[in-house]
N, C-alpha and C positions, 0 to 999 in steps of 0.2 A: 504494500500500500504506500503510495507516494504522499509526501507532505504537501498540502496546498501552498502555492507560492504566496508570499507575503507582499502586500503593497508597501514598497519601501518608503514612500512619502508619508503614509500613515504611521509607520514605525518611527520615522524621524521626527514627526511633529506631535504625535499624541492626539491628533484630531480624530473625530469619528468618521468624517467624510473627507475625501481628497479634494476639497474646494478651498482655495486660499483667497483672501481679500488682498487686493493690491495696495501698496504703500503710498497713497496719494498725500502730498504735502498738506499740512494743516487739517486735512479731512480724516486721515487714518489714525485716529486717536481712540481713547478708551470707549467713548460712546458707541462708535461704529464697530471697533474690533471686538468688544465684549458681546455685542449682539450677534456677530458672525460666529464667534467661538461658542456661545451658548446654544446656537442652532446646529452645532456639530461641525462647522467649518473651522478654518484657522484665521483668526484676526491677526493683523500685522500692524505694529505701531511705526509710524513714519519718523524719520529724522531729517528729511530733505528740506524742511522749512528753515532749518538753521537755528531754530529756537532751542538751543541746547538744554537750558534749565527746564523749560516747559516739557520737552520731549522726555527728559529724564524723569520728571514727575509723572508723566503718563505711563512710562514703563513701570514705575513703582506702584502706581494705582492699578494697573492691569495685573501685575504680579500678585497683588493682595487678593484678587478675585479667585485665584486658584484654577483659572481656566488655561487650556493650552493656548499659546500665542507665540508670535515671533516679532522680530525687530528688523527693519531694513536699514542698512548703512550704505548710503550713496557716496562712494569714495570721493568723487570729484567735488562734492558739495560740502564736505566736512571741513571746518575751519582748522581743526587740530585733532589730536588723538583723544580728547576728553570723552567723546561719546563712545569710542571704542573701548577705552579703559572702563567706563561706567558699565557698559554692557557685559564685559568680561567678568565684572565683579558682582553683577546683579542677580545671577541665577537664571538668566535667560537660557533656554535650551536650543532655540532655533533662530538663525539669522539668515536673511538674504542680503547679499551685497550687489551693488550695481554701479553704473556710471564710472567705469575705470577698471584697472587691473586689480584683482583681489589678492595678488601674490603676497603682499606685505601683511595682509589682514588674516590670512589663513592660519598661520602658526599661533598667534596670540588667541584667536577665537577657539581653535581646537584645543589648545592648552587649557582653556577654561571649560572644556567639555561641551562646546557648542557645535551643533551641526550647521554646516555652511553651504548654502546654495547661491550661485551667482547668476544674474540675469544676463543673457547673451542675445544679440541680434544677428549673429553670423556663425557659420560653421567654424571659421578660423578661431574666433573668440572662444567657442565651446571647447575646441581641442586644447587651446592654451590653458583654459581653466582646469580641465581634467588633468593635464600634465602637472599643474600646480598643486593638485591634491584636493580639489573641491569635492564635496559630498554629493552634489546634485546641481541641476541647471534649471533655471526658469527661461524657457525658450520664448522670446518675444517677437511675434510677427508684426508686420507693418500695419495690420488692422487696428492695433491697440491705440489708445489715447496717450497723451503726454509726450515725453521726450523720446524720440525715435531715431533710428539709423536712417539717414537720407537715402541710402540704397535699399529701399524697402523690399523685403521678401515676405510673402504671406506665411502665416502660421502653417497652412496646409503643406507648403513646400519645405519650410525650414525644419519642422519637426521630423519629416522623413529624412532629410539630409543629415541632421544631427544624430538621429537614432541609428542610422546606418554606420556611423563612425564611432559612437561611444556607448558604454554600457551603464553609465550612472543613471539614476532616476531623473526623469524629465517632467517639469511642470509646464503645461501649455498655456501661453498668455497671448491675448490678442484675438478678437473675433469670437469670443466665447461668452455666452450669457445664459445658457440653459442646458438642458440635458442632451439636446441634439448636438450642440457644439462639444459637450463633454464626451459623448460617445464617439464622435468623429476623432477627437484628440486621442482618446485611448486606442482607437483602431490604428492610429499612426505611431503609437509607441509611448504616449504619455502615461504617467501614473497619477497625475493630478492636474487640475486646471486652476488658473488664477483669473479672477474677475475684478475689473476696476470700474468701468462705466456702470455696470449693473449694480454694484454696491454704492457708488456715488449717488445713484437715483433711488436708493431704498429708503424706507420710512425712517430708519434710525440714523441715516446719514445726517451730519450736522449742517449741510449746505442749505442755502436758501431755496424755497419752493420754486423760484424762477429758474434756477439752474436745473433742478430735477425735471421741471416741466419742459424745459428746452431740450433735454435728452429724450423725453417721451415723445415730443413733437417732431423730432428730427427724423429724416428718412435715411435710407442706406447711403445716399450720397450727401448726407448732411454735415460732413466734416471735410476739412482740407488738411493736406500735409503742407506745412509752412516753413519757410526759411531753409529750403532743401540745399541751397548752395552756400550755407554758412552754418553757424552753430549758436544755439541749439536748434535742431530740427524738431518740430512738434506736430502732433495731430490735434486739432481743435474744432469745435463746432463752427459752422458758418454763421457769420454775423457781419454787420457793417464794418466793424474793426478788422476782423480777420479777412474780409474781402479786400480791404485796402492793403493789407500785408501781402495777400496772395497776388494782387495785381502789381505791387511794387517789386515782388520777388525777394525782398529782404525784410527782416523784422527789426524795428527800432530797439536799441539797447534797453530802453526803459519799459518795454512792452508788458512786463509782469509786475510793474510797480503797483498796479491796482488789483492784483489777483485776489486779495482778501475781500475786496468790495464785490467781486463776482461771487465768491463763495458764500459770504455771510450777509451781504446787503442786497444781493440779487441784481446788481447792476451788470447786465450781460455785455455791456460795451466797455467796461472798465479795463478789461484785459482779455486775452484769448481764453475762452472757456474750454479747457482740455476735455476731450472725449474721444472714444474709439468708434469704429464703424458699427459696433453693436448697438449704438444709439438707434439705428434704424430697425432693430429687432425688439426694442423695449417699448411696450405700449401702455404700461401702467406702473405706478409706484406701489411696491409691495414691501412687506417686512423682510428682514434677513431670513427669518425662519421660513416664510413662504417661498422665498427664492431658493433656498437650499433644499427644502423638502420636495418642491416641484422639480428641481434639477435632478435630484437623485432618483425620483420616481420615473421621470422621463428617460434617464440614462438606463435604468434597469429594464424598462419596457422595450427600448430599442435593442439593448443587448440580448434580451430574450428572443425577440423577433429574428435578429441576425443569427443567433445560435440555432434557432429552429430551421432557418434556411440552410445553414451549414450541415445540420444533421440530416436534412432531407436531400442534400446536394442539389438545392434548388435556388434559382435567382428570383423567385417570387412571382 
């Protein structure tokens, strides 16, 4: 009798379901992360906002709840090693790193007993991370919102290309907001999915209703890739402001100065409102629990149907 294979992401995170909430700056704090973790997913606390003391307080608050969770460390955006040192001493068990090479972070994190996944937008980056000793990868396709690789490759292609070259557990990110997307990702070799836009628009998200409604109202062509010939390249909702950036081809240096007014005041023209193409698949605001339960149910329904087709050697 063979032992059933273990889902490695669940083993690494302690979550009930392999559904991870993306680490959006200012948004991914205890209010949202706790809702996701209580519902069986894995909440992630952000540090990309650069508010070191506030983020450390959120990590402490989240730790006190006794729920599984993780922390994201965006290497390029950290001012110094204060956040790294805090996370290593805080008892956090799972960290995702992003925005830069994780090479210098791996040893101190692993010495602290922390599992480390790194977010990658290319096959080359994935191979370098595996060689550096990373435990797993978050594979970010070009469909996702936020900061992107200007040479966009879809999650559909990127997952296959990376799975063909590496053996570590993969988390699929970009273009996934439900059980259909999750089933597709698993068919391509993922062991978990990460959702950003779906959780930004959920009931427990701290963002203003205008932002949530803009996501719900967007179509599948409701976002633009902006600043593709400079840095940073982003995917954001279409608006008057982002149309001007799109037409100019470059993004002004102060474009994100008003980002908190977008998030918390609902001024959708104050800055680019980051979102992925899944905005075109989201048609209502739901609780984190509804999102996760519906995603899991749909995933298993599709898996059962596909399994029945395989057993019958039928294409349906």
